[in-house]
A tleap script that builds the chain and sets N, CA, C and O, in Angstrom:
source leaprc.protein.ff14SB
mol = sequence {
  NMET THR ILE GLU LYS HIE ASP LEU HIE ARG
  GLU PHE PRO GLU PHE GLU THR GLU ILE HIE
  GLN LEU LYS MET LYS ASP ALA HIE PHE ALA
  ARG LEU PHE LYS GLU TYR HIE GLN CYS ASP
  HIE GLU VAL ARG ARG ILE GLU GLN GLY ALA
  GLU ASN THR SER ASP GLU TYR LEU GLU GLN
  GLN LYS LYS GLN ARG LEU LEU LEU LYS ASP
  GLN LEU PHE SER LEU LEU LYS GLN ALA GLN
  ALA VAL CVAL
}
set mol.1.N position { 46.440 170.404 29.655 }
set mol.1.CA position { 47.647 169.953 28.957 }
set mol.1.C position { 48.695 171.067 29.023 }
set mol.1.O position { 48.423 172.241 28.771 }
set mol.2.N position { 49.909 170.628 29.377 }
set mol.2.CA position { 50.949 171.660 29.328 }
set mol.2.C position { 51.581 171.742 27.965 }
set mol.2.O position { 51.907 170.726 27.352 }
set mol.3.N position { 51.759 173.004 27.477 }
set mol.3.CA position { 52.387 173.268 26.191 }
set mol.3.C position { 53.811 173.595 26.387 }
set mol.3.O position { 54.144 174.602 27.012 }
set mol.4.N position { 54.712 172.727 25.841 }
set mol.4.CA position { 56.114 172.894 25.989 }
set mol.4.C position { 56.605 173.975 25.240 }
set mol.4.O position { 56.183 174.115 24.092 }
set mol.5.N position { 57.482 174.816 25.728 }
set mol.5.CA position { 58.293 175.857 24.995 }
set mol.5.C position { 59.384 175.106 24.358 }
set mol.5.O position { 59.926 174.126 24.868 }
set mol.6.N position { 59.706 175.664 23.108 }
set mol.6.CA position { 60.764 175.153 22.269 }
set mol.6.C position { 61.799 176.166 21.974 }
set mol.6.O position { 62.510 176.038 20.977 }
set mol.7.N position { 61.940 177.275 22.871 }
set mol.7.CA position { 62.928 178.212 22.512 }
set mol.7.C position { 64.338 177.579 22.554 }
set mol.7.O position { 64.626 176.585 23.221 }
set mol.8.N position { 65.175 178.270 21.767 }
set mol.8.CA position { 66.538 177.625 21.450 }
set mol.8.C position { 67.325 177.469 22.883 }
set mol.8.O position { 68.058 176.495 23.057 }
set mol.9.N position { 67.172 178.326 23.762 }
set mol.9.CA position { 67.980 178.210 24.946 }
set mol.9.C position { 67.551 176.992 25.786 }
set mol.9.O position { 68.360 176.436 26.528 }
set mol.10.N position { 66.319 176.595 25.670 }
set mol.10.CA position { 65.866 175.279 26.332 }
set mol.10.C position { 66.246 174.146 25.479 }
set mol.10.O position { 66.623 173.110 26.028 }
set mol.11.N position { 66.190 174.225 24.198 }
set mol.11.CA position { 66.466 173.185 23.285 }
set mol.11.C position { 67.985 172.878 23.272 }
set mol.11.O position { 68.351 171.707 23.165 }
set mol.12.N position { 68.832 173.828 23.370 }
set mol.12.CA position { 70.291 173.707 23.181 }
set mol.12.C position { 71.060 174.455 24.307 }
set mol.12.O position { 71.785 175.398 23.988 }
set mol.13.N position { 70.941 174.088 25.583 }
set mol.13.CA position { 71.434 174.744 26.692 }
set mol.13.C position { 73.004 174.820 26.526 }
set mol.13.O position { 73.626 175.796 26.944 }
set mol.14.N position { 73.607 173.778 25.914 }
set mol.14.CA position { 75.043 173.663 25.880 }
set mol.14.C position { 75.590 174.754 24.799 }
set mol.14.O position { 76.798 174.986 24.734 }
set mol.15.N position { 74.737 175.353 24.031 }
set mol.15.CA position { 75.155 176.383 23.048 }
set mol.15.C position { 74.787 177.821 23.511 }
set mol.15.O position { 74.697 178.717 22.671 }
set mol.16.N position { 74.582 178.047 24.772 }
set mol.16.CA position { 74.072 179.274 25.241 }
set mol.16.C position { 75.032 180.491 24.798 }
set mol.16.O position { 74.563 181.551 24.382 }
set mol.17.N position { 76.399 180.256 24.921 }
set mol.17.CA position { 77.408 181.265 24.524 }
set mol.17.C position { 77.287 181.474 23.026 }
set mol.17.O position { 77.243 182.621 22.581 }
set mol.18.N position { 77.232 180.451 22.259 }
set mol.18.CA position { 77.204 180.556 20.801 }
set mol.18.C position { 75.900 181.282 20.422 }
set mol.18.O position { 75.938 182.209 19.612 }
set mol.19.N position { 74.837 180.914 20.945 }
set mol.19.CA position { 73.522 181.603 20.602 }
set mol.19.C position { 73.748 183.078 20.780 }
set mol.19.O position { 73.515 183.845 19.845 }
set mol.20.N position { 74.184 183.502 21.918 }
set mol.20.CA position { 74.309 184.904 22.236 }
set mol.20.C position { 75.336 185.537 21.128 }
set mol.20.O position { 75.005 186.493 20.426 }
set mol.21.N position { 76.419 185.002 21.057 }
set mol.21.CA position { 77.453 185.564 20.042 }
set mol.21.C position { 76.896 185.686 18.628 }
set mol.21.O position { 77.016 186.722 17.975 }
set mol.22.N position { 76.260 184.556 18.162 }
set mol.22.CA position { 75.722 184.599 16.768 }
set mol.22.C position { 74.654 185.554 16.551 }
set mol.22.O position { 74.558 186.196 15.505 }
set mol.23.N position { 73.779 185.666 17.607 }
set mol.23.CA position { 72.729 186.664 17.428 }
set mol.23.C position { 73.222 188.095 17.295 }
set mol.23.O position { 72.610 188.950 16.655 }
set mol.24.N position { 74.400 188.311 17.957 }
set mol.24.CA position { 74.986 189.702 17.859 }
set mol.24.C position { 75.806 189.912 16.594 }
set mol.24.O position { 75.838 191.028 16.075 }
set mol.25.N position { 76.448 188.915 16.097 }
set mol.25.CA position { 77.463 189.025 15.058 }
set mol.25.C position { 77.083 188.515 13.663 }
set mol.25.O position { 77.686 188.923 12.670 }
set mol.26.N position { 76.117 187.654 13.589 }
set mol.26.CA position { 75.715 187.009 12.329 }
set mol.26.C position { 74.217 187.398 12.010 }
set mol.26.O position { 73.265 186.966 12.661 }
set mol.27.N position { 74.121 188.186 11.033 }
set mol.27.CA position { 72.744 188.712 10.593 }
set mol.27.C position { 71.836 187.497 10.192 }
set mol.27.O position { 70.645 187.446 10.497 }
set mol.28.N position { 72.511 186.495 9.465 }
set mol.28.CA position { 71.687 185.338 8.960 }
set mol.28.C position { 71.235 184.582 10.102 }
set mol.28.O position { 70.053 184.246 10.169 }
set mol.29.N position { 72.088 184.269 11.038 }
set mol.29.CA position { 71.687 183.513 12.268 }
set mol.29.C position { 70.559 184.317 13.062 }
set mol.29.O position { 69.571 183.743 13.521 }
set mol.30.N position { 70.771 185.644 13.186 }
set mol.30.CA position { 69.793 186.457 13.870 }
set mol.30.C position { 68.458 186.423 13.211 }
set mol.30.O position { 67.448 186.364 13.912 }
set mol.31.N position { 68.381 186.455 11.892 }
set mol.31.CA position { 67.096 186.389 11.208 }
set mol.31.C position { 66.443 185.014 11.299 }
set mol.31.O position { 65.219 184.911 11.376 }
set mol.32.N position { 67.266 183.944 11.289 }
set mol.32.CA position { 66.720 182.644 11.508 }
set mol.32.C position { 66.177 182.438 12.891 }
set mol.32.O position { 65.131 181.823 13.098 }
set mol.33.N position { 66.984 183.019 13.915 }
set mol.33.CA position { 66.603 182.972 15.287 }
set mol.33.C position { 65.242 183.578 15.476 }
set mol.33.O position { 64.356 182.985 16.091 }
set mol.34.N position { 65.080 184.807 14.919 }
set mol.34.CA position { 63.868 185.612 15.075 }
set mol.34.C position { 62.603 184.795 14.390 }
set mol.34.O position { 61.509 184.708 14.948 }
set mol.35.N position { 62.867 184.284 13.269 }
set mol.35.CA position { 61.823 183.537 12.559 }
set mol.35.C position { 61.424 182.240 13.372 }
set mol.35.O position { 60.241 181.923 13.494 }
set mol.36.N position { 62.365 181.567 13.875 }
set mol.36.CA position { 62.174 180.385 14.750 }
set mol.36.C position { 61.297 180.755 15.940 }
set mol.36.O position { 60.328 180.065 16.258 }
set mol.37.N position { 61.674 181.907 16.618 }
set mol.37.CA position { 61.038 182.319 17.812 }
set mol.37.C position { 59.575 182.714 17.477 }
set mol.37.O position { 58.669 182.462 18.271 }
set mol.38.N position { 59.359 183.323 16.317 }
set mol.38.CA position { 57.964 183.639 15.930 }
set mol.38.C position { 57.200 182.458 15.597 }
set mol.38.O position { 56.060 182.316 16.040 }
set mol.39.N position { 57.769 181.568 14.816 }
set mol.39.CA position { 57.074 180.304 14.510 }
set mol.39.C position { 56.715 179.474 15.801 }
set mol.39.O position { 55.594 178.987 15.950 }
set mol.40.N position { 57.644 179.350 16.653 }
set mol.40.CA position { 57.358 178.627 17.958 }
set mol.40.C position { 56.260 179.322 18.750 }
set mol.40.O position { 55.396 178.675 19.342 }
set mol.41.N position { 56.307 180.598 18.750 }
set mol.41.CA position { 55.293 181.368 19.492 }
set mol.41.C position { 53.872 181.044 18.944 }
set mol.41.O position { 52.933 180.758 19.686 }
set mol.42.N position { 53.785 181.113 17.545 }
set mol.42.CA position { 52.516 180.907 16.848 }
set mol.42.C position { 52.050 179.397 17.136 }
set mol.42.O position { 50.874 179.181 17.429 }
set mol.43.N position { 52.907 178.443 17.056 }
set mol.43.CA position { 52.540 177.039 17.345 }
set mol.43.C position { 51.951 176.887 18.743 }
set mol.43.O position { 50.908 176.267 18.951 }
set mol.44.N position { 52.653 177.468 19.664 }
set mol.44.CA position { 52.184 177.430 21.080 }
set mol.44.C position { 50.827 178.076 21.274 }
set mol.44.O position { 49.989 177.578 22.027 }
set mol.45.N position { 50.612 179.221 20.568 }
set mol.45.CA position { 49.223 179.932 20.609 }
set mol.45.C position { 48.183 179.094 20.144 }
set mol.45.O position { 47.093 179.050 20.715 }
set mol.46.N position { 48.492 178.336 19.005 }
set mol.46.CA position { 47.475 177.518 18.377 }
set mol.46.C position { 47.227 176.333 19.322 }
set mol.46.O position { 46.072 175.986 19.568 }
set mol.47.N position { 48.296 175.698 19.861 }
set mol.47.CA position { 48.100 174.536 20.720 }
set mol.47.C position { 47.379 174.941 22.018 }
set mol.47.O position { 46.700 174.103 22.611 }
set mol.48.N position { 47.502 176.179 22.473 }
set mol.48.CA position { 46.864 176.570 23.648 }
set mol.48.C position { 45.377 176.965 23.397 }
set mol.48.O position { 44.595 177.212 24.315 }
set mol.49.N position { 45.051 177.003 22.052 }
set mol.49.CA position { 43.579 177.401 21.780 }
set mol.49.C position { 43.449 178.829 21.597 }
set mol.49.O position { 42.320 179.276 21.394 }
set mol.50.N position { 44.519 179.670 21.643 }
set mol.50.CA position { 44.373 181.127 21.578 }
set mol.50.C position { 44.106 181.514 20.045 }
set mol.50.O position { 43.554 182.579 19.769 }
set mol.51.N position { 44.484 180.688 19.148 }
set mol.51.CA position { 44.161 180.876 17.730 }
set mol.51.C position { 43.521 179.618 17.185 }
set mol.51.O position { 43.791 178.503 17.631 }
set mol.52.N position { 42.682 179.832 16.227 }
set mol.52.CA position { 42.032 178.728 15.552 }
set mol.52.C position { 42.528 178.638 14.110 }
set mol.52.O position { 42.459 179.606 13.353 }
set mol.53.N position { 43.022 177.476 13.752 }
set mol.53.CA position { 43.448 177.156 12.408 }
set mol.53.C position { 43.188 175.717 12.112 }
set mol.53.O position { 42.757 174.943 12.967 }
set mol.54.N position { 43.470 175.363 10.831 }
set mol.54.CA position { 43.290 174.016 10.473 }
set mol.54.C position { 44.483 173.134 10.999 }
set mol.54.O position { 45.576 173.620 11.292 }
set mol.55.N position { 44.189 171.834 11.092 }
set mol.55.CA position { 45.257 171.003 11.559 }
set mol.55.C position { 46.392 170.944 10.507 }
set mol.55.O position { 47.540 170.766 10.914 }
set mol.56.N position { 46.159 171.075 9.235 }
set mol.56.CA position { 47.112 171.156 8.173 }
set mol.56.C position { 48.094 172.403 8.445 }
set mol.56.O position { 49.320 172.323 8.374 }
set mol.57.N position { 47.438 173.461 8.737 }
set mol.57.CA position { 48.334 174.674 9.024 }
set mol.57.C position { 49.242 174.500 10.249 }
set mol.57.O position { 50.391 174.942 10.219 }
set mol.58.N position { 48.754 173.866 11.324 }
set mol.58.CA position { 49.518 173.658 12.459 }
set mol.58.C position { 50.639 172.713 12.132 }
set mol.58.O position { 51.756 172.971 12.581 }
set mol.59.N position { 50.461 171.710 11.438 }
set mol.59.CA position { 51.474 170.681 10.989 }
set mol.59.C position { 52.478 171.428 10.144 }
set mol.59.O position { 53.685 171.228 10.285 }
set mol.60.N position { 51.997 172.278 9.278 }
set mol.60.CA position { 52.952 172.972 8.402 }
set mol.60.C position { 53.820 173.823 9.257 }
set mol.60.O position { 55.032 173.829 9.041 }
set mol.61.N position { 53.293 174.558 10.233 }
set mol.61.CA position { 54.065 175.477 11.047 }
set mol.61.C position { 55.080 174.576 11.922 }
set mol.61.O position { 56.233 174.962 12.113 }
set mol.62.N position { 54.631 173.439 12.409 }
set mol.62.CA position { 55.593 172.566 13.191 }
set mol.62.C position { 56.793 172.149 12.330 }
set mol.62.O position { 57.944 172.168 12.764 }
set mol.63.N position { 56.466 171.777 11.102 }
set mol.63.CA position { 57.490 171.382 10.137 }
set mol.63.C position { 58.519 172.632 9.878 }
set mol.63.O position { 59.738 172.471 9.833 }
set mol.64.N position { 57.943 173.752 9.734 }
set mol.64.CA position { 58.743 174.964 9.513 }
set mol.64.C position { 59.657 175.127 10.684 }
set mol.64.O position { 60.853 175.338 10.481 }
set mol.65.N position { 59.119 175.035 12.041 }
set mol.65.CA position { 59.884 175.222 13.140 }
set mol.65.C position { 61.015 174.267 13.176 }
set mol.65.O position { 62.131 174.652 13.527 }
set mol.66.N position { 60.772 172.986 12.816 }
set mol.66.CA position { 61.768 171.934 12.858 }
set mol.66.C position { 62.819 172.237 11.839 }
set mol.66.O position { 64.007 172.068 12.112 }
set mol.67.N position { 62.412 172.692 10.635 }
set mol.67.CA position { 63.464 173.012 9.618 }
set mol.67.C position { 64.373 174.179 10.096 }
set mol.67.O position { 65.582 174.157 9.862 }
set mol.68.N position { 63.770 175.207 10.775 }
set mol.68.CA position { 64.588 176.318 11.270 }
set mol.68.C position { 65.446 175.832 12.307 }
set mol.68.O position { 66.610 176.232 12.344 }
set mol.69.N position { 64.983 174.953 13.221 }
set mol.69.CA position { 65.813 174.530 14.324 }
set mol.69.C position { 67.025 173.736 13.728 }
set mol.69.O position { 68.163 173.870 14.179 }
set mol.70.N position { 66.729 172.932 12.725 }
set mol.70.CA position { 67.856 172.161 12.135 }
set mol.70.C position { 68.893 173.150 11.600 }
set mol.70.O position { 70.073 172.978 11.905 }
set mol.71.N position { 68.543 174.139 10.848 }
set mol.71.CA position { 69.407 175.194 10.281 }
set mol.71.C position { 70.149 175.868 11.385 }
set mol.71.O position { 71.365 176.026 11.276 }
set mol.72.N position { 69.516 176.268 12.419 }
set mol.72.CA position { 70.185 176.983 13.546 }
set mol.72.C position { 71.157 175.973 14.199 }
set mol.72.O position { 72.290 176.367 14.476 }
set mol.73.N position { 70.800 174.720 14.459 }
set mol.73.CA position { 71.707 173.783 15.106 }
set mol.73.C position { 72.918 173.544 14.298 }
set mol.73.O position { 74.009 173.349 14.835 }
set mol.74.N position { 72.747 173.553 12.991 }
set mol.74.CA position { 73.940 173.469 12.049 }
set mol.74.C position { 74.917 174.643 12.244 }
set mol.74.O position { 76.127 174.443 12.351 }
set mol.75.N position { 74.355 175.901 12.291 }
set mol.75.CA position { 75.158 177.045 12.462 }
set mol.75.C position { 75.808 177.002 13.827 }
set mol.75.O position { 76.964 177.408 13.937 }
set mol.76.N position { 75.169 176.554 14.839 }
set mol.76.CA position { 75.673 176.476 16.257 }
set mol.76.C position { 76.845 175.504 16.206 }
set mol.76.O position { 77.929 175.859 16.668 }
set mol.77.N position { 76.691 174.345 15.690 }
set mol.77.CA position { 77.750 173.375 15.656 }
set mol.77.C position { 79.045 173.965 14.967 }
set mol.77.O position { 80.170 173.805 15.441 }
set mol.78.N position { 78.787 174.644 13.831 }
set mol.78.CA position { 79.921 175.294 13.039 }
set mol.78.C position { 80.623 176.360 13.905 }
set mol.78.O position { 81.849 176.460 13.870 }
set mol.79.N position { 79.904 177.116 14.641 }
set mol.79.CA position { 80.486 178.123 15.554 }
set mol.79.C position { 81.238 177.591 16.707 }
set mol.79.O position { 82.266 178.132 17.115 }
set mol.80.N position { 80.691 176.463 17.267 }
set mol.80.CA position { 81.455 175.768 18.325 }
set mol.80.C position { 82.667 175.196 17.833 }
set mol.80.O position { 83.676 175.250 18.535 }
set mol.81.N position { 82.692 174.578 16.554 }
set mol.81.CA position { 83.956 173.984 16.025 }
set mol.81.C position { 85.074 175.049 15.818 }
set mol.81.O position { 86.273 174.772 15.851 }
set mol.82.N position { 84.565 176.299 15.601 }
set mol.82.CA position { 85.652 177.310 15.258 }
set mol.82.C position { 86.352 177.774 16.584 }
set mol.82.O position { 87.522 178.159 16.585 }
set mol.83.N position { 85.582 177.719 17.706 }
set mol.83.CA position { 86.171 178.107 18.949 }
set mol.83.C position { 87.181 177.209 19.496 }
set mol.83.O position { 87.733 177.476 20.563 }
savepdb mol mol.pdb
quit
């Protein structure tokens, strides 16, 4: 089974410029970006079998990743509207 990466550059290729700019200029975005990346990495490791956890924990991490992605998307849309 192929485990799909969910990094922001793959999820939102149309926001590549905004992602880069916000990571450099917005500490809140940068923190959320880092947290999202860490959460995605952990989910992928669990799905690949590199880490053992309960199904409940995996689902919790997937929900956390989705929440972070929603927050980041909102910030990206705001940044795009300003330009």
